[in-house]
Every structure is written in structure tokens, then in C-alpha cells.
C-alpha atoms as one frame of an Amber mdcrd trajectory, in Angstrom:
protein
   0.000   0.000   0.000   1.453   3.358  -1.006   2.217   5.675   1.893   0.298
   8.946   1.998   2.777  11.798   1.854   2.950  14.419   4.579   3.364  18.027
   3.497   6.236  20.349   4.374   5.769  22.297   1.160   5.050  25.640   2.848
   3.346  27.216   5.866   0.121  28.266   4.124  -1.165  25.100   2.463  -3.989
  24.502   4.943  -7.013  26.670   5.725  -6.519  28.475   9.020  -5.954  27.905
  12.706  -9.130  26.557  14.402  -9.354  29.598  16.693  -9.528  31.906  13.670
 -12.043  29.720  11.878 -14.246  29.724  14.979 -14.008  33.523  15.237 -14.916
  33.940  11.566 -17.892  31.613  11.977 -19.112  33.374  15.123 -19.021  36.787
  13.413 -20.226  35.610  10.021 -23.843  36.772  10.336 -23.026  40.215  11.712
 -23.461  43.361   9.625 -20.470  45.715   9.697 -19.220  48.634   7.667 -16.602
  47.895   5.029 -13.014  48.650   4.056 -11.501  48.135   7.498 -13.658  50.666
   9.347 -15.397  47.945  11.372 -15.080  47.348  15.098 -13.066  44.135  14.682
 -10.401  45.825  12.568 -10.227  48.704  15.026  -9.757  46.323  17.937  -7.100
  44.408  15.994  -5.239  47.630  15.215  -5.269  48.618  18.871  -4.010  45.203
  19.953  -1.136  45.403  17.469  -0.199  48.931  18.521  -0.238  47.804  22.141
   2.000  44.823  21.320   4.384  47.178  19.498   4.330  49.769  22.297   3.578
  52.213  19.497   0.261  54.003  20.136   0.912  56.512  17.346   1.610  53.873
  14.690  -0.712  53.424  11.726  -1.896  49.855  11.112  -3.593  48.807   7.890
  -4.581  45.337   6.693  -4.085  43.996   3.175  -4.623  40.616   1.573  -1.133
  39.280   0.856   2.599  39.746   1.141   3.369  40.812  -2.420   0.585  43.363
  -2.224   1.992  44.694   1.054   5.487  44.974  -0.427   4.229  46.860  -3.478
   2.223  49.286  -1.346   5.161  49.886   0.991   7.527  50.603  -1.888   5.086
  52.905  -3.696   4.382  54.743  -0.428   8.027  55.140   0.504   9.707  55.864
  -2.817   9.800  58.781  -5.219   9.296  57.837  -8.892  13.051  58.038  -9.589
  14.076  55.930  -6.600  14.796  52.227  -6.085  14.823  49.816  -3.160  17.960
  48.078  -1.890  17.643  44.332  -1.368  19.885  41.348  -0.810  20.324  39.317
  -3.983  18.239  36.564  -2.378  15.584  39.019  -1.144  11.975  38.006  -1.698
  11.166  41.099  -3.766  14.120  40.271  -6.027  13.619  36.560  -6.628  10.041
  35.539  -5.811   7.652  38.319  -6.759   7.729  38.144 -10.566   9.113  41.662
 -10.932   6.202  43.145  -8.976   8.285  46.031  -7.629   9.663  46.831 -11.078
   6.148  46.640 -12.509   5.173  49.275  -9.951   7.873  51.541 -11.409  10.759
  51.010  -8.991  14.037  49.237  -9.608  15.347  46.674  -7.115  18.949  47.626
  -6.336  20.657  44.339  -5.533  23.521  43.808  -3.097  25.323  40.486  -2.502
  24.585  38.458   0.627  25.916  35.246   2.086  23.123  34.566   4.556  20.056
  36.096   2.924  20.390  39.336   4.881  21.503  42.635   3.403  24.807  43.888
   4.847  24.683  47.441   6.279  28.218  48.010   4.962  27.052  47.043   1.472
  24.347  49.702   1.746  26.995  52.316   2.500  29.094  51.149  -0.449  26.188
  51.216  -2.891  24.975  54.644  -1.776  28.463  56.120  -1.744  29.084  54.819
  -5.266  25.810  56.369  -6.393  26.466  59.831  -5.009  30.110  59.868  -6.137
  29.141  58.980  -9.709  29.697  62.019 -11.989  26.458  61.015 -13.741  24.582
  60.636 -10.468  21.304  62.053 -11.772  21.309  59.528 -14.625  21.067  56.535
 -12.302  18.347  55.260  -9.993  18.588  56.925  -6.593  18.561  54.625  -3.536
  15.430  55.370  -1.541  14.597  52.381   0.642  16.180  49.418   2.412  14.265
  46.136   2.158  14.937  43.288   4.587  12.787  40.333   5.533  12.465  38.645
   8.897  12.924  35.722   8.398  14.987  35.827   5.227  14.388  33.667   2.184
  17.012  31.297   3.620  15.255  31.002   6.963  17.874  33.128   8.714  17.201
  35.993  11.107  19.170  39.132  11.931  20.023  40.556  15.325  18.991  43.731
  17.110  22.505  45.069  16.486  21.995  44.549  12.749  18.619  46.273  12.903
  20.281  49.247  14.602  23.020  49.256  11.956  20.383  49.261   9.221  18.704
  52.216  10.942  22.022  54.106  11.010  22.558  53.399   7.314  19.025  54.596
   6.580  19.666  57.809   8.503  23.040  58.379   6.849  21.637  58.141   3.336
  18.076  59.382   3.880  16.511  55.994   3.199  13.249  54.403   4.329  13.789
  51.197   6.333  11.157  48.571   5.542  10.978  45.098   7.100   8.945  42.369
   5.390   7.571  40.258   8.243   5.750  37.574   6.294   7.240  35.000   8.698
   7.677  37.383  11.598   6.045  35.056  14.164   8.738  32.456  13.576  11.491
  35.071  13.733  10.296  36.722  16.940   9.955  33.413  18.788  13.196  31.825
  17.569  15.625  30.761  20.289  18.152  32.953  18.483  15.886  36.025  18.422
  17.062  39.332  19.898  14.433  41.520  18.196  10.940  42.240  19.538   7.896
  43.927  18.040   8.662  47.145  19.974  12.178  47.079  18.486  10.739  46.956
  14.981   8.370  49.812  15.780  11.276  51.841  17.146  13.813  51.331  14.361
  11.833  50.560  11.179   9.761  53.111   9.258   7.403  50.405   8.050   7.073
  46.692   8.638   4.562  43.941   8.065   3.172  41.369  10.469   2.413  38.311
   8.397  -0.838  36.439   8.896  -0.971  34.237   5.803   2.048  32.205   6.981
   0.964  32.243  10.617  -2.372  30.479  10.713  -4.596  33.029   8.966  -6.682
  32.300   5.886  -5.026  35.367   4.383  -3.848  38.792   5.421  -0.885  40.970
   6.386  -0.785  43.895   8.771   1.223  46.874   7.507   2.557  48.941  10.419
   3.771  52.476   9.656   5.674  54.498  12.242   7.070  57.312  10.077   4.583
  60.172  10.091   5.336  61.311   6.526   4.161  57.950   5.190   0.791  57.838
   6.948  -1.249  60.599   5.338  -1.886  59.112   1.911  -1.372  55.437   2.626
  -5.022  54.414   2.280  -5.185  56.088  -1.145  -2.272  53.910  -2.229  -3.817
  50.794  -0.724  -7.012  51.443  -2.677  -5.227  52.251  -5.922  -3.149  49.062
  -5.701  -6.179  46.831  -5.125  -5.440  46.188  -1.466  -8.552  47.665   0.126
 -10.825  44.712   0.841 -14.529  45.594   0.868 -15.120  42.880   3.470 -12.238
  44.242   5.497 -13.653  42.843   8.713 -12.466  39.376   7.581  -8.914  40.646
   8.090  -9.751  42.411  11.326 -11.406  39.356  12.874  -8.355  37.216  12.142
  -5.757  39.646  13.465  -7.859  40.347  16.522  -7.795  36.648  17.265  -4.057
  36.352  16.589  -3.196  39.153  19.008  -5.933  38.908  21.617  -4.302  36.152
  23.722  -0.807  35.993  22.182  -1.868  33.296  19.725   0.500  34.843  17.192
   3.497  34.025  19.370   2.098  30.626  20.295   1.896  29.669  16.617   5.413
  30.950  15.977   6.815  28.908  18.855   4.986  25.797  17.641   6.330  26.230
  14.102   9.853  26.552  15.448   9.545  23.561  17.774   8.380  21.366  14.908
  11.172  22.657  12.675  13.725  21.910  15.391  12.399  18.370  15.749  12.599
  17.890  11.994  16.123  19.316  11.789  17.268  17.047  14.609  15.915  13.985
  12.796  17.802  14.890   9.650  21.003  15.509  11.584  20.616  12.207  13.441
  20.729  10.480  10.057  23.815  12.398   8.986  22.326  15.052   6.758  23.844
  18.514   6.559  21.754  21.670   6.718  22.401  24.498   4.289  21.636  27.197
   6.873  21.322  27.082  10.685  17.870  25.839  11.777  16.676  28.981  13.575
  13.169  29.364  12.137  10.379  27.308  10.577  12.238  26.846   7.289  14.713
  23.964   7.178  17.105  23.584   4.225  18.536  20.077   3.838  21.331  19.008
   1.488  20.403  15.855  -0.431  22.031  13.624  -2.962  19.712  12.681  -5.795
  18.893   9.295  -4.286  18.080  10.915  -0.939  15.691  13.353  -2.548  13.885
  10.548  -4.371  13.434   8.486  -1.207  12.015  11.401   0.776   9.744  12.381
  -2.104   7.966   9.065  -1.493   7.131  10.182   2.046   6.864  13.951   2.030
   6.049  16.966  -0.107   8.792  19.593  -0.120  10.535  21.943  -2.548  13.897
  21.735  -4.250  15.450  25.137  -3.556  18.811  25.032  -5.366  21.408  22.783
  -6.990  24.928  23.162  -5.612  28.156  22.980  -7.667  28.763  19.375  -6.519
  25.305  18.482  -7.918  23.774  17.906  -4.510  20.544  19.801  -4.025  19.156
  22.010  -1.298  15.582  21.096  -0.381  13.299  23.221   1.772  10.991  21.833
   4.453   8.579  24.273   6.121   6.559  23.750   9.297   3.287  25.461  10.194
   0.647  25.689  12.911  -0.722  22.415  11.520   2.534  20.431  11.689   2.546
  17.592  14.233   5.256  15.280  15.610   3.471  12.399  13.879   4.030  14.123
  10.532   7.743  14.297  11.252   7.810  10.623  12.208   5.953   9.753   9.002
   8.589  11.595   6.980  11.146   8.991   8.080   8.862   5.975   8.358   9.260
   2.888   6.228  13.002   3.231   5.826  14.558  -0.231   5.685  17.831  -1.010
   7.416  19.595  -1.612   4.106  18.667   1.931   3.024  20.604   3.603   5.801
  23.820   3.577   3.781  22.293   6.581   2.066  22.368   8.383   5.412  26.111
   8.106   6.019  27.740  11.172   7.543  28.469  14.019   5.189  31.844  15.641
   5.775
């Protein structure tokens, strides 16, 4: 009998956390005003501002991460400006040129760990302003970083402060994409909190889609200059949901009793269990397992064997022809799913699992 495969494909391939589904069902028959002016959205905004220790912040809800990134870039950039991103940054590699389609160039800097280097920002900006043809090139206007990065890594509070200094030095907007922020904030390696983000970033998102919500991201704006016309931009870019209360209900539930952090901790615990199982069998990890994304290095035969048991993504092929495969945990991941990923392995197959040097 063929084994049913367990899914580690991503952290948004189920519906939503049961608490959110219950809240949506309980409020389903109520009549509320639209476009985020309802009581649930207002309560959710207040809960988020309280969690951020930022009572003056502006909080708006949009449907998805790409939409949030477009709106943030359009709000923060002049037409002649671009946004600095690590070469592996989500806006550079996984958004189909959405930022460029909105009229802004992504200014790429190299990165070894998925996180933009503050020194590289200084180098790029200095090169721009020292260019004799400075006005003929795209002006740096924003720093983009994600927490976690595309490689599942996180950056420290010291790095966040360094990014803030770079932003101040070059008159840049600092924007943090928090699509997987719950995992980052609750990582054992975390040194950043929500109040830190509110203090040092001009804008950041709190991801719901990848943290147990059906859909939705909260865009938090702390820089006053960016608040006035933000809702016009949200509307123009298709982000203003008529049934906005569906977003408000979900974020109210996520932040009412710290469910957001609870989900993040669960994701990380499951990822740690999964990483430990791979390491027990001698597999190497491409990046440190600090969040809910685990990157495992496979030989071709390894990948084939695990494909029989689990759904996951091939992320990259390395020069030695081994491949990096990504496993992602979610609110719905269970220890039994991790056990099933390794079940059915026969003793004579364990030669595949010999230690990698």
C-alpha cells in the first residue's frame, strides 16, 4: 500500500488555525461597515499597537505579502528611486518583478546569509552619489529586509540598529517584510521584539498568511510622513478589501491572547524536531535551523526516497550536484508528521544516510 505523503511544502497550504475559523464563523452573520472601518479591525489595530508599544503607529490590513510589499515601496519611494535588497531578497527573486512593474528598480547587493549587509548599503549609496552622472542613475530610496529571510535566517537587534544608522546616513526608508515574523520573533536565536521593529523601522509587516490566517498581512507604519496618503495607495493598488472585517477578525484573534506568538513557537519547535531527525541520520543543513524553514542538502537518491514520504521543494542545486531542499513547518505540523517523513526506511537503506563531511 502506497504511503500517503505528509506536506512540508510551505506554511500556508492549509485553511486556518481553528481559533480563527471559529471567530470567523461566530461573526459571520453580523453586519459591519466595510473597508476596514469595522469594530473588529479597530480592535485588531489597537491590539497590534499595544504589542508594538507604538500608540501613534498606523496599522492597515491587506490581503497578501506581495501586495503589502508593493504598497510599501510605492508609499516610501519617489518615482526616480529604487529599493535596496539582498540578492536573495523576496522582492528580487520571488515576486515576478512586482516592484519593477510598480515603477521602482530593485537595487541588488550580494549576501551570504540572505540578509543585506549594512556596509554594502553604505558602499552602494556612496558609489551612487560619487558617480559624476549621479542624476542619470536610480537613486537609492529604501532598504528592504525580511524577517525571516528567504534562507530562513534571522538578523540581530545590532543589525537592525546598523540598518537604521545606514538609513539615517543616506536618507533611506527602512522597511521590514515580516511575512514570517512570528517564527522570527519566537526563535531561540531572536534578539528583536515587536517594539524594536516599531522603534527602528519606518514600516514593517506582520504576516498572517504564513501564521495560521486564511489570508492577510498587517502593515505597520511608524514614520509620520508615510501615513497621510497610505489608504489612497492601498485602494489604488487593489489592497482595500470591501469585506475588510475578515482581516480584522483574524488579526484580533491572533493578538488577543498571544496566539501569534504561540503559533510561531509551535512552528519553530516542529522545525527543530525535523532538523534534529535529519542531523541524526547524517544530513547537513544548508543554513542554521533557527526558524520554521529547514534547508537540507540531499544527494539525488536521498531526494527521491524522501519524495515518497513527504512533499517539499527543491530550492537550489549546488556545484557538486547535490541539491538544497526546503521543508517548512506550520501551525498544523505535528510530531506524527515528522515521524511519518522517516517511516518505512529499511535497514539496508541507511547507507544513504552516512555522515556528510
